[in-house]
N, C-alpha and C positions, 0 to 999 in steps of 0.2 A: 618642474619635475625632471626635465632633461638634465639640468645642472647636477642633479644628484648622482648621475652615472658618468657624465662626460668629464666633470672636473677631476674626480679621482683618477680617471684614465689618463688625462693630460698631465697631471702632476706626476704620476708614476712613470709615464713616458719620459718626461724631462729629467727626472732623477736617474732613470736607468741609462739614458743617453750620456748624461754628464759623467756618471760613474764609469761607463764603458770607455769613454774617451780618456778619462783620467787614468784608468788601469792600463790602457794601451800605451799611453805616454810614459807612465812609470815603468812598465814592464819591458817595452821595446826600446825606450829611450836610451837605456844603457847599452844596448847591443847595436842599434842602428842610429843614424842621425835623427834628431827630433822631428825634422820636417817629414821624414818617411813614416815615423810613428804617428804623427798627426794625420797624415793622409790615410793610414790604415784605420785609425779610430774614426775619422770622418766618413770613411767608406762604409764601415760597419753601421754607424749611426745613420748615414745617408740612405743606404739601402733599406734599413729598417723603417725609416721615416717615409721613404718613397712608396714602398709597398703598402704601408699603412694609409697614406694619402689616397692611393689608387683604390684600396679596399673601401675607404669611406665614400669615394666618388661613386663606385658601383652600388654601394648600399643606398646612397641618395637617389639613385635611378631605379631602385628596386631590383637590382641585378646582383649576381654573385659569380665569382670566378675561382674555381678550386686551385688553379695553378698559382694565381696571385696569393691566395691564402697560404698555400704551401711554401712559396718563396718567403713570405713574411714570417712564418713560423721558423723557417730555416735561418733567417737573420737573427731571430730571437734566440734560437738555440746556439748560434755562433757566438753571440754576445755573452750568453750564459756560460758557454764553454771557455771563452777567454777569461771570464771572472773566476771560474772554478780552477782553471790552470794557474792563474796568478795566485789564488789562495793556496793551492797545493805547493807552489814553489816559494811562497813567502816565508821568511825566517821568523818574522814577528807578526803577531795578530792574524795568524792564518784562520783561526775560527771566526773572527769578525769579518774578514773578507769573504769567507765561505758563506756566512750568514746572509750577505747582501747579494750573493750570486744569482738568486732567484728573481731579482727585480725585473729584468727584461721579459721573462716569461709571465710574471705577474702583470706587467703592463699589457701584454698581448691578451691575457685572460680578461682584464678589465675592459679592453676594447671589445672583446667578444660579448661580454655581458651587456655593454652599452648597445651593441648591434641587436642583440636579442630583445632589449627593451624597446628599441625603435620599431622592430618588426611587430611587436605585440602592443604598442601604445594605441590608445583609443582617445577619441575626442571627449570633451566634457558632456556633450549631448548624448553620445553613446553610453557613457558611464552612468548618466542619470537614467537613461532608459533601462539599462541592466539593473540598476538599483530598484527602479520601480517594479520590474518584473519579479525580482527576488522578494520584494516586500509583499507584492500581491500573492506570490506563492506561499509565503509565510502566513499571511492573513487567511488564505483558504485552508491551509493545514490546521491553523488554530481553530477556525470555525468548525472544520470537520471533527477535530478532536473533541471540541465542546459538545457537538451534536451527538457523537458516539457516547460520551460520558452521560449526557442527559438521557439518551435512549437506554443505556445500561441501568441507570438509576431507576427509570420508569419501569423497566422490565423486572428489576429486582423488587420494586414495591409491589408490582402486580403478582409476581410469584409468591411473595410473602403473604399477600392477602388471600390468594387462591389456596395456599398451603394452610393458612389459619382456618379458612372456611371449610376446607376438606377435613381438617382435624375436628372441627365442631360437628360436621355431619357424621364423621366416624364415631364420635362420642355419643351422639344422639342415637345412631343405629345400634351401637353396642348396648346402650341403656334400654332401648326398646326391645332388643332381642332378649336381654336378661329378664325384662318384665314379662314378655310373652312366655319365656321358658318357665318362669315361676307360676304363671297362670295355668299353663298346660299341666304342670306337675300337680297343681291343686286339683284341676279337673280330673286327671287320671286317678289320683288318690280317692276322690269322691266317687268315681265310677266303679272302682274296684272295692270300695268299702262295703262291709256287710250291712251296716245301718242304712246305706243308700238303697240297697236292694229291697230290704224290708219296707222302707218308707214308700218306695215306688209301688210295691205289691199291695200295700194297704190302700194306696190311692187308686190304683187301677183295678183292683179285684172286684169292686162292685160293678164296674162297667164291663170288664172283660174277664169273666171267671176262667180259672185254670190257665191263665197266661201270666207269666212272670215278666214284668216290664224290664227291658234292657235298652239302654241308649248308648250311642256311639259318639265319640268326640268328632268335632268338625274337622274337615281335611285341612291340614296346614302344610303346604309344600307346593311343588310345581303342578300346574294344572294342564290339561290337554288343550291344544289349540282348537278354537272354534272353527269349524269348516266354513268356507265361503258360501254365501247364499247362492242357490242355483238360479235365482231370478236376476242376478247381476248381468249387466249388458255385456255382450261379447266384445273383445278388444278389436279395434278397427285395424285393418291391414294398412301398410304404408300407402298403397295406391288409393284405397278408399279415403284415407285420411288426407292425402294430397288433394283429391277431388273436392272433399268437403271444405277444406281450408280455402281452396281457390274460389269456390262458389261464394263463401261468406265474404272473402276479401274483396271480390269484384261485384258484390251486391250493390254497392254505391259507387258513384263517380264524384270525386276521385276515390281510388281504392282505399280501403280501411287500413289503419295502422295495425301493427301486431297486437297492441294492447286491446284495441276495440274488437279486433277479430277474435282474440282469445275470450273476451267477455261474452260475445255473442255465441261463440262455440259452446261454452259451458252453460250459458243460459238456455240453449236449445236442448240440453240434456245429454250432450255427448260427453264422452270420457276419454282422456288421453293424458299421459304424463307431460310435464312441462318440457322435458328434453325432446320427446317425439314431436310435440306440437311446434316447438321452435324449429326443429329440423325440417318439418313439412313446410313451414313458412318460408324458410330459406330456399327450399327446392322450387316452390311455385313462384316466389317473388324474385 
């Protein structure tokens, strides 16, 4: 995996150094002796390579120096400037020379990418662990989605069944109300009819003379609430209820459980709501 980033950077570095040296030799060779041009070209390439080597050494130690990095980029810019200046002054193929002027900076960028790869590289064990965690998260998400879909389908089925049952109940109630309405209408017509009065008079006259029988329809509507019986046992206060619950609970050793205490409480004829009885149990227990 490391070769995928280091080999392009090495190749680009070699090409940019050769190209820079060649341009310096051709450009300055006509103005100064070639040994001077060679020294200038090797100086640019040597400085570029020296700073790169020092940067790589610091990176291997897990360190970084901004000054060295700035010097390295300065040599890269210098090499690029030499190539651009040569392309600007070239009489032939200026565009081609200008097109390759970016190679020093490209080499620096490739080494930057390689350094970032080294800082973020992980071992095979760590990668396997990360893949396992991601796979576990995907599995849990898939199971959660399946559970939600199943619950949604179940709820939809339940609502459909409840709706259908409600519709059937509504139809039965409507049918019953219609039947009762017709029956009441028939009874009302019979009560108000003249023949009904005469028939009732002929039946009741021998028994109750001078009385015209009249009957009323039964009540169909809301009825009055039946008052509570006066003989009902009065409600126990919280203190009395606590005392009674505690006496029943501690009537045996070990103390009775809540269920046994409640059974004996009601068997003895006492009355209290489940909420109050449980609250009293909590207070005394």
